[in-house]
All heavy atoms as a GROMACS GRO file, in nm:
protein
  600
    1MET      N    1  -7.238  -4.359   2.861
    1MET     CA    2  -7.359  -4.284   2.843
    1MET      C    3  -7.421  -4.314   2.708
    1MET      O    4  -7.542  -4.326   2.697
    1MET     CB    5  -7.329  -4.135   2.856
    1MET     CG    6  -7.454  -4.051   2.841
    1MET     SD    7  -7.431  -3.878   2.880
    1MET     CE    8  -7.383  -3.815   2.722
    2LEU      N    9  -7.341  -4.328   2.606
    2LEU     CA   10  -7.393  -4.357   2.472
    2LEU      C   11  -7.463  -4.492   2.470
    2LEU      O   12  -7.568  -4.508   2.408
    2LEU     CB   13  -7.279  -4.354   2.370
    2LEU     CG   14  -7.320  -4.365   2.223
    2LEU    CD1   15  -7.422  -4.258   2.187
    2LEU    CD2   16  -7.198  -4.353   2.135
    3ASN      N   17  -7.407  -4.591   2.542
    3ASN     CA   18  -7.472  -4.722   2.550
    3ASN      C   19  -7.607  -4.713   2.620
    3ASN      O   20  -7.701  -4.781   2.582
    3ASN     CB   21  -7.382  -4.822   2.623
    3ASN     CG   22  -7.261  -4.860   2.539
    3ASN    OD1   23  -7.266  -4.851   2.417
    3ASN    ND2   24  -7.155  -4.898   2.605
    4LYS      N   25  -7.616  -4.628   2.722
    4LYS     CA   26  -7.741  -4.611   2.793
    4LYS      C   27  -7.847  -4.550   2.700
    4LYS      O   28  -7.962  -4.590   2.701
    4LYS     CB   29  -7.721  -4.523   2.916
    4LYS     CG   30  -7.834  -4.528   3.013
    4LYS     CD   31  -7.795  -4.460   3.142
    4LYS     CE   32  -7.897  -4.489   3.248
    4LYS     NZ   33  -7.864  -4.434   3.376
    5LEU      N   34  -7.806  -4.453   2.620
    5LEU     CA   35  -7.897  -4.393   2.523
    5LEU      C   36  -7.944  -4.497   2.422
    5LEU      O   37  -8.063  -4.505   2.391
    5LEU     CB   38  -7.829  -4.276   2.450
    5LEU     CG   39  -7.908  -4.209   2.339
    5LEU    CD1   40  -8.039  -4.154   2.392
    5LEU    CD2   41  -7.827  -4.100   2.273
    6ARG      N   42  -7.853  -4.579   2.374
    6ARG     CA   43  -7.891  -4.686   2.281
    6ARG      C   44  -7.991  -4.782   2.344
    6ARG      O   45  -8.088  -4.824   2.282
    6ARG     CB   46  -7.767  -4.764   2.235
    6ARG     CG   47  -7.688  -4.692   2.131
    6ARG     CD   48  -7.579  -4.783   2.076
    6ARG     NE   49  -7.482  -4.703   2.007
    6ARG     CZ   50  -7.352  -4.704   2.030
    6ARG    NH1   51  -7.302  -4.787   2.119
    6ARG    NH2   52  -7.271  -4.626   1.963
    7ASP      N   53  -7.967  -4.817   2.472
    7ASP     CA   54  -8.059  -4.906   2.542
    7ASP      C   55  -8.199  -4.845   2.552
    7ASP      O   56  -8.298  -4.913   2.529
    7ASP     CB   57  -8.008  -4.938   2.683
    7ASP     CG   58  -7.884  -5.025   2.681
    7ASP    OD1   59  -7.856  -5.088   2.576
    7ASP    OD2   60  -7.814  -5.029   2.783
    8ILE      N   61  -8.204  -4.717   2.586
    8ILE     CA   62  -8.333  -4.649   2.596
    8ILE      C   63  -8.403  -4.647   2.462
    8ILE      O   64  -8.521  -4.680   2.451
    8ILE     CB   65  -8.315  -4.505   2.648
    8ILE    CG1   66  -8.267  -4.504   2.792
    8ILE    CG2   67  -8.445  -4.424   2.633
    8ILE    CD1   68  -8.367  -4.556   2.892
    9LEU      N   69  -8.332  -4.608   2.359
    9LEU     CA   70  -8.394  -4.598   2.227
    9LEU      C   71  -8.431  -4.736   2.172
    9LEU      O   72  -8.529  -4.748   2.099
    9LEU     CB   73  -8.302  -4.524   2.130
    9LEU     CG   74  -8.280  -4.376   2.165
    9LEU    CD1   75  -8.183  -4.312   2.068
    9LEU    CD2   76  -8.411  -4.299   2.168
   10ASN      N   77  -8.356  -4.839   2.207
   10ASN     CA   78  -8.392  -4.974   2.164
   10ASN      C   79  -8.512  -5.028   2.241
   10ASN      O   80  -8.583  -5.115   2.193
   10ASN     CB   81  -8.273  -5.069   2.180
   10ASN     CG   82  -8.165  -5.042   2.077
   10ASN    OD1   83  -8.192  -4.989   1.971
   10ASN    ND2   84  -8.043  -5.078   2.110
   11THR      N   85  -8.534  -4.977   2.361
   11THR     CA   86  -8.648  -5.019   2.442
   11THR      C   87  -8.779  -4.971   2.380
   11THR      O   88  -8.879  -5.041   2.384
   11THR     CB   89  -8.636  -4.963   2.585
   11THR    OG1   90  -8.514  -5.012   2.640
   11THR    CG2   91  -8.750  -5.007   2.672
   12TYR      N   92  -8.776  -4.851   2.324
   12TYR     CA   93  -8.896  -4.793   2.265
   12TYR      C   94  -8.896  -4.816   2.114
   12TYR      O   95  -8.796  -4.795   2.048
   12TYR     CB   96  -8.902  -4.642   2.291
   12TYR     CG   97  -8.917  -4.608   2.437
   12TYR    CD1   98  -8.808  -4.572   2.514
   12TYR    CD2   99  -9.043  -4.611   2.498
   12TYR    CE1  100  -8.822  -4.541   2.648
   12TYR    CE2  101  -9.057  -4.581   2.632
   12TYR     CZ  102  -8.947  -4.544   2.705
   12TYR     OH  103  -8.962  -4.515   2.837
   13THR      N  104  -9.010  -4.854   2.061
   13THR     CA  105  -9.022  -4.864   1.916
   13THR      C  106  -9.042  -4.724   1.860
   13THR      O  107  -9.073  -4.630   1.934
   13THR     CB  108  -9.142  -4.952   1.877
   13THR    OG1  109  -9.262  -4.887   1.923
   13THR    CG2  110  -9.133  -5.090   1.937
   14ASP      N  111  -9.024  -4.708   1.730
   14ASP     CA  112  -9.047  -4.578   1.667
   14ASP      C  113  -9.189  -4.529   1.693
   14ASP      O  114  -9.212  -4.412   1.717
   14ASP     CB  115  -9.021  -4.586   1.517
   14ASP     CG  116  -8.874  -4.597   1.484
   14ASP    OD1  117  -8.791  -4.558   1.569
   14ASP    OD2  118  -8.842  -4.644   1.374
   15GLU      N  119  -9.283  -4.621   1.692
   15GLU     CA  120  -9.422  -4.583   1.717
   15GLU      C  121  -9.440  -4.528   1.857
   15GLU      O  122  -9.508  -4.427   1.878
   15GLU     CB  123  -9.513  -4.704   1.696
   15GLU     CG  124  -9.660  -4.674   1.716
   15GLU     CD  125  -9.746  -4.798   1.696
   15GLU    OE1  126  -9.715  -4.878   1.606
   15GLU    OE2  127  -9.842  -4.811   1.771
   16GLU      N  128  -9.376  -4.591   1.956
   16GLU     CA  129  -9.386  -4.544   2.094
   16GLU      C  130  -9.318  -4.409   2.112
   16GLU      O  131  -9.368  -4.323   2.183
   16GLU     CB  132  -9.326  -4.647   2.190
   16GLU     CG  133  -9.411  -4.772   2.204
   16GLU     CD  134  -9.342  -4.877   2.285
   16GLU    OE1  135  -9.220  -4.897   2.270
   16GLU    OE2  136  -9.411  -4.942   2.364
   17LEU      N  137  -9.202  -4.390   2.049
   17LEU     CA  138  -9.133  -4.262   2.059
   17LEU      C  139  -9.216  -4.151   1.997
   17LEU      O  140  -9.222  -4.040   2.048
   17LEU     CB  141  -8.995  -4.268   1.992
   17LEU     CG  142  -8.885  -4.335   2.073
   17LEU    CD1  143  -8.759  -4.350   1.990
   17LEU    CD2  144  -8.856  -4.256   2.199
   18ASN      N  145  -9.282  -4.180   1.887
   18ASN     CA  146  -9.366  -4.080   1.822
   18ASN      C  147  -9.493  -4.054   1.902
   18ASN      O  148  -9.546  -3.944   1.900
   18ASN     CB  149  -9.401  -4.123   1.680
   18ASN     CG  150  -9.281  -4.119   1.588
   18ASN    OD1  151  -9.189  -4.042   1.609
   18ASN    ND2  152  -9.281  -4.204   1.488
   19LYS      N  153  -9.542  -4.155   1.973
   19LYS     CA  154  -9.666  -4.142   2.050
   19LYS      C  155  -9.644  -4.062   2.178
   19LYS      O  156  -9.733  -3.991   2.222
   19LYS     CB  157  -9.718  -4.282   2.083
   19LYS     CG  158  -9.849  -4.283   2.157
   19LYS     CD  159  -9.904  -4.423   2.172
   19LYS     CE  160  -9.815  -4.506   2.260
   19LYS     NZ  161  -9.868  -4.639   2.289
   20ASN      N  162  -9.527  -4.072   2.240
   20ASN     CA  163  -9.497  -4.004   2.366
   20ASN      C  164  -9.430  -3.870   2.341
   20ASN      O  165  -9.337  -3.862   2.261
   20ASN     CB  166  -9.408  -4.091   2.454
   20ASN     CG  167  -9.478  -4.218   2.495
   20ASN    OD1  168  -9.584  -4.212   2.555
   20ASN    ND2  169  -9.421  -4.331   2.463
   21ASP      N  170  -9.475  -3.766   2.412
   21ASP     CA  171  -9.416  -3.634   2.395
   21ASP      C  172  -9.286  -3.618   2.473
   21ASP      O  173  -9.197  -3.546   2.431
   21ASP     CB  174  -9.514  -3.526   2.441
   21ASP     CG  175  -9.634  -3.516   2.350
   21ASP    OD1  176  -9.619  -3.543   2.230
   21ASP    OD2  177  -9.742  -3.482   2.400
   22ILE      N  178  -9.277  -3.684   2.588
   22ILE     CA  179  -9.158  -3.672   2.673
   22ILE      C  180  -9.104  -3.812   2.701
   22ILE      O  181  -9.178  -3.900   2.743
   22ILE     CB  182  -9.192  -3.601   2.805
   22ILE    CG1  183  -9.245  -3.460   2.776
   22ILE    CG2  184  -9.069  -3.594   2.895
   22ILE    CD1  185  -9.298  -3.389   2.897
   23VAL      N  186  -8.974  -3.830   2.677
   23VAL     CA  187  -8.908  -3.957   2.707
   23VAL      C  188  -8.787  -3.925   2.793
   23VAL      O  189  -8.704  -3.841   2.756
   23VAL     CB  190  -8.864  -4.030   2.577
   23VAL    CG1  191  -8.791  -4.158   2.611
   23VAL    CG2  192  -8.984  -4.057   2.488
   24TYR      N  193  -8.778  -3.990   2.911
   24TYR     CA  194  -8.666  -3.965   3.000
   24TYR      C  195  -8.633  -4.090   3.080
   24TYR      O  196  -8.712  -4.182   3.089
   24TYR     CB  197  -8.695  -3.848   3.094
   24TYR     CG  198  -8.809  -3.868   3.190
   24TYR    CD1  199  -8.789  -3.925   3.315
   24TYR    CD2  200  -8.939  -3.830   3.156
   24TYR    CE1  201  -8.893  -3.944   3.403
   24TYR    CE2  202  -9.044  -3.849   3.245
   24TYR     CZ  203  -9.021  -3.905   3.368
   24TYR     OH  204  -9.124  -3.924   3.455
   25SER      N  205  -8.512  -4.090   3.136
   25SER     CA  206  -8.474  -4.197   3.227
   25SER      C  207  -8.435  -4.134   3.360
   25SER      O  208  -8.400  -4.016   3.366
   25SER     CB  209  -8.358  -4.279   3.171
   25SER     OG  210  -8.242  -4.199   3.160
   26ARG      N  211  -8.441  -4.213   3.467
   26ARG     CA  212  -8.409  -4.163   3.600
   26ARG      C  213  -8.306  -4.254   3.665
   26ARG      O  214  -8.315  -4.376   3.657
   26ARG     CB  215  -8.533  -4.161   3.688
   26ARG     CG  216  -8.507  -4.110   3.828
   26ARG     CD  217  -8.632  -4.121   3.915
   26ARG     NE  218  -8.611  -4.059   4.044
   26ARG     CZ  219  -8.551  -4.116   4.147
   26ARG    NH1  220  -8.505  -4.240   4.136
   26ARG    NH2  221  -8.535  -4.052   4.262
   27GLU      N  222  -8.209  -4.191   3.729
   27GLU     CA  223  -8.111  -4.265   3.808
   27GLU      C  224  -8.120  -4.215   3.951
   27GLU      O  225  -8.113  -4.094   3.976
   27GLU     CB  226  -7.970  -4.243   3.753
   27GLU     CG  227  -7.867  -4.326   3.826
   27GLU     CD  228  -7.730  -4.317   3.762
   27GLU    OE1  229  -7.720  -4.276   3.646
   27GLU    OE2  230  -7.632  -4.351   3.830
   28ALA      N  231  -8.139  -4.306   4.044
   28ALA     CA  232  -8.147  -4.270   4.186
   28ALA      C  233  -8.006  -4.249   4.241
   28ALA      O  234  -7.918  -4.333   4.222
   28ALA     CB  235  -8.218  -4.379   4.264
   29CYS      N  236  -7.986  -4.137   4.308
   29CYS     CA  237  -7.857  -4.104   4.369
   29CYS      C  238  -7.882  -4.064   4.514
   29CYS      O  239  -7.995  -4.055   4.558
   29CYS     CB  240  -7.792  -3.989   4.293
   29CYS     SG  241  -7.760  -4.026   4.120
   30TYR      N  242  -7.775  -4.040   4.589
   30TYR     CA  243  -7.788  -4.002   4.729
   30TYR      C  244  -7.851  -3.864   4.740
   30TYR      O  245  -7.795  -3.766   4.693
   30TYR     CB  246  -7.650  -4.005   4.796
   30TYR     CG  247  -7.656  -3.970   4.943
   30TYR    CD1  248  -7.714  -4.057   5.034
   30TYR    CD2  249  -7.604  -3.850   4.990
   30TYR    CE1  250  -7.720  -4.027   5.169
   30TYR    CE2  251  -7.609  -3.819   5.125
   30TYR     CZ  252  -7.667  -3.907   5.213
   30TYR     OH  253  -7.675  -3.876   5.347
   31LEU      N  254  -7.969  -3.854   4.799
   31LEU     CA  255  -8.045  -3.732   4.824
   31LEU      C  256  -8.089  -3.658   4.698
   31LEU      O  257  -8.129  -3.542   4.706
   31LEU     CB  258  -7.967  -3.636   4.915
   31LEU     CG  259  -7.941  -3.687   5.057
   31LEU    CD1  260  -7.859  -3.585   5.135
   31LEU    CD2  261  -8.071  -3.717   5.130
   32HIS      N  262  -8.080  -3.720   4.582
   32HIS     CA  263  -8.131  -3.657   4.460
   32HIS      C  264  -8.156  -3.762   4.353
   32HIS      O  265  -8.111  -3.875   4.363
   32HIS     CB  266  -8.035  -3.548   4.409
   32HIS     CG  267  -7.907  -3.600   4.352
   32HIS    ND1  268  -7.799  -3.638   4.431
   32HIS    CD2  269  -7.869  -3.621   4.224
   32HIS    CE1  270  -7.701  -3.679   4.353
   32HIS    NE2  271  -7.741  -3.670   4.226
   33GLY      N  272  -8.231  -3.724   4.254
   33GLY     CA  273  -8.254  -3.807   4.137
   33GLY      C  274  -8.201  -3.735   4.014
   33GLY      O  275  -8.210  -3.612   4.005
   34GLU      N  276  -8.141  -3.809   3.923
   34GLU     CA  277  -8.088  -3.751   3.800
   34GLU      C  278  -8.171  -3.800   3.682
   34GLU      O  279  -8.192  -3.920   3.666
   34GLU     CB  280  -7.941  -3.788   3.782
   34GLU     CG  281  -7.854  -3.728   3.889
   34GLU     CD  282  -7.707  -3.764   3.873
   34GLU    OE1  283  -7.674  -3.854   3.792
   34GLU    OE2  284  -7.626  -3.702   3.942
   35TYR      N  285  -8.218  -3.707   3.603
   35TYR     CA  286  -8.305  -3.737   3.489
   35TYR      C  287  -8.235  -3.697   3.360
   35TYR      O  288  -8.193  -3.583   3.345
   35TYR     CB  289  -8.437  -3.659   3.501
   35TYR     CG  290  -8.518  -3.698   3.620
   35TYR    CD1  291  -8.495  -3.641   3.745
   35TYR    CD2  292  -8.619  -3.792   3.610
   35TYR    CE1  293  -8.570  -3.677   3.856
   35TYR    CE2  294  -8.695  -3.830   3.720
   35TYR     CZ  295  -8.670  -3.771   3.842
   35TYR     OH  296  -8.744  -3.808   3.951
   36ARG      N  297  -8.223  -3.790   3.269
   36ARG     CA  298  -8.169  -3.763   3.136
   36ARG      C  299  -8.290  -3.754   3.043
   36ARG      O  300  -8.370  -3.846   3.036
   36ARG     CB  301  -8.074  -3.873   3.092
   36ARG     CG  302  -8.025  -3.853   2.955
   36ARG     CD  303  -7.878  -3.846   2.931
   36ARG     NE  304  -7.788  -3.851   3.043
   36ARG     CZ  305  -7.708  -3.749   3.072
   36ARG    NH1  306  -7.710  -3.639   3.003
   36ARG    NH2  307  -7.622  -3.760   3.170
   37ILE      N  308  -8.302  -3.642   2.972
   37ILE     CA  309  -8.417  -3.617   2.886
   37ILE      C  310  -8.378  -3.653   2.743
   37ILE      O  311  -8.284  -3.598   2.688
   37ILE     CB  312  -8.461  -3.469   2.893
   37ILE    CG1  313  -8.476  -3.423   3.039
   37ILE    CG2  314  -8.589  -3.448   2.814
   37ILE    CD1  315  -8.570  -3.504   3.123
   38TYR      N  316  -8.452  -3.746   2.683
   38TYR     CA  317  -8.425  -3.790   2.546
   38TYR      C  318  -8.515  -3.722   2.445
   38TYR      O  319  -8.477  -3.704   2.330
   38TYR     CB  320  -8.441  -3.942   2.536
   38TYR     CG  321  -8.347  -4.015   2.628
   38TYR    CD1  322  -8.391  -4.068   2.748
   38TYR    CD2  323  -8.212  -4.027   2.596
   38TYR    CE1  324  -8.305  -4.133   2.833
   38TYR    CE2  325  -8.125  -4.092   2.681
   38TYR     CZ  326  -8.172  -4.145   2.800
   38TYR     OH  327  -8.085  -4.208   2.884
   39LYS      N  328  -8.635  -3.685   2.489
   39LYS     CA  329  -8.728  -3.619   2.398
   39LYS      C  330  -8.819  -3.529   2.481
   39LYS      O  331  -8.873  -3.572   2.582
   39LYS     CB  332  -8.811  -3.724   2.324
   39LYS     CG  333  -8.911  -3.667   2.226
   39LYS     CD  334  -8.989  -3.779   2.160
   39LYS     CE  335  -9.100  -3.723   2.075
   39LYS     NZ  336  -9.189  -3.827   2.024
   40CYS      N  337  -8.834  -3.403   2.437
   40CYS     CA  338  -8.919  -3.308   2.507
   40CYS      C  339  -8.960  -3.198   2.410
   40CYS      O  340  -8.874  -3.142   2.341
   40CYS     CB  341  -8.846  -3.249   2.626
   40CYS     SG  342  -8.942  -3.130   2.718
   41PRO      N  343  -9.088  -3.164   2.403
   41PRO     CA  344  -9.130  -3.055   2.315
   41PRO      C  345  -9.069  -2.922   2.358
   41PRO      O  346  -9.049  -2.897   2.478
   41PRO     CB  347  -9.282  -3.051   2.332
   41PRO     CG  348  -9.320  -3.179   2.396
   41PRO     CD  349  -9.200  -3.227   2.471
   42SER      N  350  -9.041  -2.836   2.264
   42SER     CA  351  -8.977  -2.709   2.294
   42SER      C  352  -9.068  -2.615   2.374
   42SER      O  353  -9.019  -2.528   2.446
   42SER     CB  354  -8.932  -2.641   2.165
   42SER     OG  355  -9.043  -2.619   2.081
   43GLU      N  356  -9.200  -2.632   2.364
   43GLU     CA  357  -9.290  -2.541   2.436
   43GLU      C  358  -9.297  -2.569   2.586
   43GLU      O  359  -9.350  -2.489   2.662
   43GLU     CB  360  -9.431  -2.542   2.375
   43GLU     CG  361  -9.501  -2.675   2.378
   43GLU     CD  362  -9.481  -2.757   2.252
   43GLU    OE1  363  -9.399  -2.722   2.167
   43GLU    OE2  364  -9.548  -2.861   2.241
   44ILE      N  365  -9.243  -2.679   2.633
   44ILE     CA  366  -9.240  -2.710   2.777
   44ILE      C  367  -9.119  -2.643   2.838
   44ILE      O  368  -9.007  -2.659   2.792
   44ILE     CB  369  -9.238  -2.862   2.800
   44ILE    CG1  370  -9.372  -2.922   2.756
   44ILE    CG2  371  -9.210  -2.894   2.946
   44ILE    CD1  372  -9.384  -3.068   2.777
   45SER      N  373  -9.142  -2.566   2.946
   45SER     CA  374  -9.033  -2.496   3.012
   45SER      C  375  -8.954  -2.591   3.102
   45SER      O  376  -9.000  -2.702   3.133
   45SER     CB  377  -9.088  -2.380   3.096
   45SER     OG  378  -9.156  -2.430   3.209
   46PHE      N  379  -8.838  -2.545   3.148
   46PHE     CA  380  -8.756  -2.625   3.240
   46PHE      C  381  -8.834  -2.657   3.368
   46PHE      O  382  -8.832  -2.770   3.416
   46PHE     CB  383  -8.626  -2.552   3.273
   46PHE     CG  384  -8.549  -2.619   3.383
   46PHE    CD1  385  -8.474  -2.732   3.358
   46PHE    CD2  386  -8.555  -2.570   3.512
   46PHE    CE1  387  -8.406  -2.797   3.461
   46PHE    CE2  388  -8.487  -2.633   3.615
   46PHE     CZ  389  -8.412  -2.746   3.589
   47ASN      N  390  -8.901  -2.557   3.424
   47ASN     CA  391  -8.975  -2.577   3.548
   47ASN      C  392  -9.089  -2.677   3.530
   47ASN      O  393  -9.114  -2.761   3.618
   47ASN     CB  394  -9.030  -2.445   3.602
   47ASN     CG  395  -8.919  -2.355   3.651
   47ASN    OD1  396  -8.815  -2.402   3.695
   47ASN    ND2  397  -8.941  -2.225   3.644
   48GLU      N  398  -9.159  -2.670   3.419
   48GLU     CA  399  -9.265  -2.767   3.392
   48GLU      C  400  -9.209  -2.907   3.378
   48GLU      O  401  -9.265  -3.004   3.429
   48GLU     CB  402  -9.340  -2.727   3.264
   48GLU     CG  403  -9.422  -2.602   3.278
   48GLU     CD  404  -9.475  -2.549   3.145
   48GLU    OE1  405  -9.410  -2.572   3.041
   48GLU    OE2  406  -9.581  -2.485   3.148
   49LEU      N  407  -9.095  -2.919   3.309
   49LEU     CA  408  -9.031  -3.049   3.292
   49LEU      C  409  -8.987  -3.107   3.425
   49LEU      O  410  -9.006  -3.226   3.452
   49LEU     CB  411  -8.912  -3.036   3.196
   49LEU     CG  412  -8.840  -3.163   3.159
   49LEU    CD1  413  -8.935  -3.262   3.092
   49LEU    CD2  414  -8.723  -3.132   3.067
   50ALA      N  415  -8.932  -3.023   3.513
   50ALA     CA  416  -8.891  -3.069   3.647
   50ALA      C  417  -9.012  -3.120   3.725
   50ALA      O  418  -9.005  -3.224   3.792
   50ALA     CB  419  -8.821  -2.957   3.722
   51LEU      N  420  -9.124  -3.050   3.717
   51LEU     CA  421  -9.246  -3.094   3.785
   51LEU      C  422  -9.296  -3.226   3.729
   51LEU      O  423  -9.342  -3.313   3.804
   51LEU     CB  424  -9.355  -2.988   3.772
   51LEU     CG  425  -9.345  -2.871   3.868
   51LEU    CD1  426  -9.441  -2.761   3.828
   51LEU    CD2  427  -9.374  -2.916   4.010
   52ILE      N  428  -9.288  -3.243   3.599
   52ILE     CA  429  -9.331  -3.368   3.536
   52ILE      C  430  -9.243  -3.484   3.583
   52ILE      O  431  -9.293  -3.590   3.622
   52ILE     CB  432  -9.330  -3.356   3.383
   52ILE    CG1  433  -9.442  -3.261   3.338
   52ILE    CG2  434  -9.343  -3.492   3.316
   52ILE    CD1  435  -9.431  -3.217   3.194
   53CYS      N  436  -9.112  -3.463   3.580
   53CYS     CA  437  -9.020  -3.570   3.621
   53CYS      C  438  -9.038  -3.608   3.767
   53CYS      O  439  -9.032  -3.725   3.802
   53CYS     CB  440  -8.876  -3.527   3.596
   53CYS     SG  441  -8.830  -3.521   3.422
   54ASP      N  442  -9.061  -3.510   3.853
   54ASP     CA  443  -9.077  -3.537   3.996
   54ASP      C  444  -9.223  -3.558   4.034
   54ASP      O  445  -9.258  -3.556   4.153
   54ASP     CB  446  -9.016  -3.423   4.079
   54ASP     CG  447  -8.984  -3.465   4.220
   54ASP    OD1  448  -8.949  -3.584   4.241
   54ASP    OD2  449  -8.992  -3.382   4.310
   55GLU      N  450  -9.308  -3.578   3.935
   55GLU     CA  451  -9.450  -3.609   3.955
   55GLU      C  452  -9.520  -3.505   4.042
   55GLU      O  453  -9.601  -3.537   4.129
   55GLU     CB  454  -9.467  -3.749   4.012
   55GLU     CG  455  -9.413  -3.855   3.920
   55GLU     CD  456  -9.420  -3.995   3.975
   55GLU    OE1  457  -9.462  -4.013   4.092
   55GLU    OE2  458  -9.383  -4.087   3.901
   56GLY      N  459  -9.488  -3.377   4.021
   56GLY     CA  460  -9.556  -3.268   4.090
   56GLY      C  461  -9.514  -3.243   4.232
   56GLY      O  462  -9.574  -3.164   4.302
   57ASN      N  463  -9.408  -3.307   4.277
   57ASN     CA  464  -9.365  -3.297   4.416
   57ASN      C  465  -9.227  -3.234   4.426
   57ASN      O  466  -9.136  -3.292   4.481
   57ASN     CB  467  -9.364  -3.438   4.480
   57ASN     CG  468  -9.339  -3.433   4.627
   57ASN    OD1  469  -9.375  -3.338   4.694
   57ASN    ND2  470  -9.275  -3.536   4.679
   58LEU      N  471  -9.212  -3.115   4.378
   58LEU     CA  472  -9.081  -3.051   4.369
   58LEU      C  473  -9.049  -2.972   4.496
   58LEU      O  474  -9.020  -2.854   4.491
   58LEU     CB  475  -9.081  -2.961   4.245
   58LEU     CG  476  -8.948  -2.930   4.180
   58LEU    CD1  477  -8.873  -3.056   4.143
   58LEU    CD2  478  -8.970  -2.846   4.056
   59CYS      N  479  -9.055  -3.038   4.611
   59CYS     CA  480  -9.038  -2.972   4.741
   59CYS      C  481  -8.899  -2.912   4.762
   59CYS      O  482  -8.884  -2.807   4.822
   59CYS     CB  483  -9.065  -3.071   4.854
   59CYS     SG  484  -9.229  -3.138   4.855
   60PHE      N  485  -8.796  -2.982   4.716
   60PHE     CA  486  -8.660  -2.945   4.751
   60PHE      C  487  -8.584  -2.879   4.636
   60PHE      O  488  -8.465  -2.853   4.647
   60PHE     CB  489  -8.584  -3.068   4.802
   60PHE     CG  490  -8.646  -3.127   4.924
   60PHE    CD1  491  -8.722  -3.241   4.916
   60PHE    CD2  492  -8.631  -3.066   5.047
   60PHE    CE1  493  -8.782  -3.295   5.029
   60PHE    CE2  494  -8.691  -3.118   5.161
   60PHE     CZ  495  -8.767  -3.234   5.151
   61GLY      N  496  -8.650  -2.854   4.524
   61GLY     CA  497  -8.588  -2.782   4.414
   61GLY      C  498  -8.521  -2.871   4.312
   61GLY      O  499  -8.514  -2.993   4.327
   62SER      N  500  -8.476  -2.805   4.206
   62SER     CA  501  -8.410  -2.876   4.097
   62SER      C  502  -8.308  -2.785   4.032
   62SER      O  503  -8.308  -2.663   4.055
   62SER     CB  504  -8.514  -2.921   3.993
   62SER     OG  505  -8.575  -2.807   3.935
   63SER      N  506  -8.222  -2.845   3.951
   63SER     CA  507  -8.123  -2.768   3.876
   63SER      C  508  -8.093  -2.843   3.747
   63SER      O  509  -8.133  -2.957   3.730
   63SER     CB  510  -7.994  -2.750   3.958
   63SER     OG  511  -7.938  -2.875   3.989
   64GLY      N  512  -8.025  -2.778   3.657
   64GLY     CA  513  -7.988  -2.840   3.531
   64GLY      C  514  -8.043  -2.766   3.412
   64GLY      O  515  -8.061  -2.644   3.415
   65ASN      N  516  -8.073  -2.842   3.307
   65ASN     CA  517  -8.129  -2.786   3.185
   65ASN      C  518  -8.227  -2.887   3.127
   65ASN      O  519  -8.257  -2.986   3.190
   65ASN     CB  520  -8.018  -2.747   3.087
   65ASN     CG  521  -7.928  -2.863   3.054
   65ASN    OD1  522  -7.974  -2.974   3.029
   65ASN    ND2  523  -7.797  -2.841   3.057
   66LYS      N  524  -8.274  -2.861   3.006
   66LYS     CA  525  -8.377  -2.949   2.949
   66LYS      C  526  -8.320  -3.078   2.891
   66LYS      O  527  -8.393  -3.161   2.840
   66LYS     CB  528  -8.456  -2.874   2.842
   66LYS     CG  529  -8.552  -2.774   2.905
   66LYS     CD  530  -8.635  -2.700   2.804
   66LYS     CE  531  -8.728  -2.792   2.733
   66LYS     NZ  532  -8.820  -2.723   2.642
   67SER      N  533  -8.189  -3.100   2.904
   67SER     CA  534  -8.128  -3.226   2.864
   67SER      C  535  -8.095  -3.314   2.984
   67SER      O  536  -8.092  -3.436   2.974
   67SER     CB  537  -8.000  -3.201   2.785
   67SER     OG  538  -8.028  -3.132   2.668
   68PHE      N  539  -8.067  -3.249   3.096
   68PHE     CA  540  -8.028  -3.321   3.218
   68PHE      C  541  -8.080  -3.245   3.340
   68PHE      O  542  -8.049  -3.128   3.357
   68PHE     CB  543  -7.876  -3.334   3.225
   68PHE     CG  544  -7.828  -3.405   3.348
   68PHE    CD1  545  -7.826  -3.542   3.352
   68PHE    CD2  546  -7.787  -3.333   3.458
   68PHE    CE1  547  -7.783  -3.609   3.467
   68PHE    CE2  548  -7.744  -3.397   3.573
   68PHE     CZ  549  -7.742  -3.537   3.577
   69LEU      N  550  -8.159  -3.311   3.421
   69LEU     CA  551  -8.215  -3.250   3.542
   69LEU      C  552  -8.165  -3.320   3.666
   69LEU      O  553  -8.150  -3.442   3.667
   69LEU     CB  554  -8.368  -3.264   3.544
   69LEU     CG  555  -8.448  -3.173   3.457
   69LEU    CD1  556  -8.535  -3.254   3.366
   69LEU    CD2  557  -8.534  -3.088   3.544
   70ARG      N  558  -8.145  -3.244   3.770
   70ARG     CA  559  -8.114  -3.298   3.902
   70ARG      C  560  -8.223  -3.249   3.995
   70ARG      O  561  -8.243  -3.128   4.010
   70ARG     CB  562  -7.978  -3.250   3.949
   70ARG     CG  563  -7.944  -3.293   4.090
   70ARG     CD  564  -7.817  -3.227   4.139
   70ARG     NE  565  -7.809  -3.238   4.281
   70ARG     CZ  566  -7.710  -3.297   4.345
   70ARG    NH1  567  -7.609  -3.344   4.279
   70ARG    NH2  568  -7.711  -3.304   4.476
   71VAL      N  569  -8.296  -3.342   4.056
   71VAL     CA  570  -8.405  -3.306   4.147
   71VAL      C  571  -8.364  -3.347   4.288
   71VAL      O  572  -8.335  -3.464   4.314
   71VAL     CB  573  -8.536  -3.378   4.105
   71VAL    CG1  574  -8.645  -3.350   4.206
   71VAL    CG2  575  -8.580  -3.332   3.967
   72ASN      N  576  -8.358  -3.248   4.377
   72ASN     CA  577  -8.322  -3.274   4.517
   72ASN      C  578  -8.437  -3.343   4.587
   72ASN      O  579  -8.553  -3.308   4.568
   72ASN     CB  580  -8.286  -3.143   4.586
   72ASN     CG  581  -8.170  -3.075   4.519
   72ASN    OD1  582  -8.078  -3.139   4.472
   72ASN    ND2  583  -8.174  -2.943   4.514
   73GLU      N  584  -8.402  -3.442   4.669
   73GLU     CA  585  -8.502  -3.521   4.740
   73GLU      C  586  -8.468  -3.525   4.887
   73GLU      O  587  -8.358  -3.496   4.928
   73GLU     CB  588  -8.507  -3.664   4.684
   73GLU     CG  589  -8.543  -3.667   4.536
   73GLU     CD  590  -8.525  -3.804   4.473
   73GLU    OE1  591  -8.465  -3.891   4.539
   73GLU    OE2  592  -8.567  -3.821   4.360
   74ASP      N  593  -8.563  -3.566   4.968
   74ASP     CA  594  -8.546  -3.578   5.112
   74ASP      C  595  -8.448  -3.687   5.145
   74ASP      O  596  -8.439  -3.789   5.091
   74ASP     CB  597  -8.681  -3.603   5.176
   74ASP     CG  598  -8.673  -3.604   5.326
   74ASP    OD1  599  -8.588  -3.534   5.382
   74ASP    OD2  600  -8.753  -3.675   5.388
   0.00000   0.00000   0.00000
């Protein structure tokens, strides 16, 4: 997991990390997607973050916290 975080942070320059408010990665799994959140403003709620990650299509629900989200999919 630490190597994956390094890869993500090496992919983005400091300028890009500062320019983007939310930085996350997604891993496709069986019937769900897993999102690791690297950067997120504190004023965004968990539900708002789940909607952002699932691009507004949160039909089947989500679980987790603001560091790691699991979004159920069809």
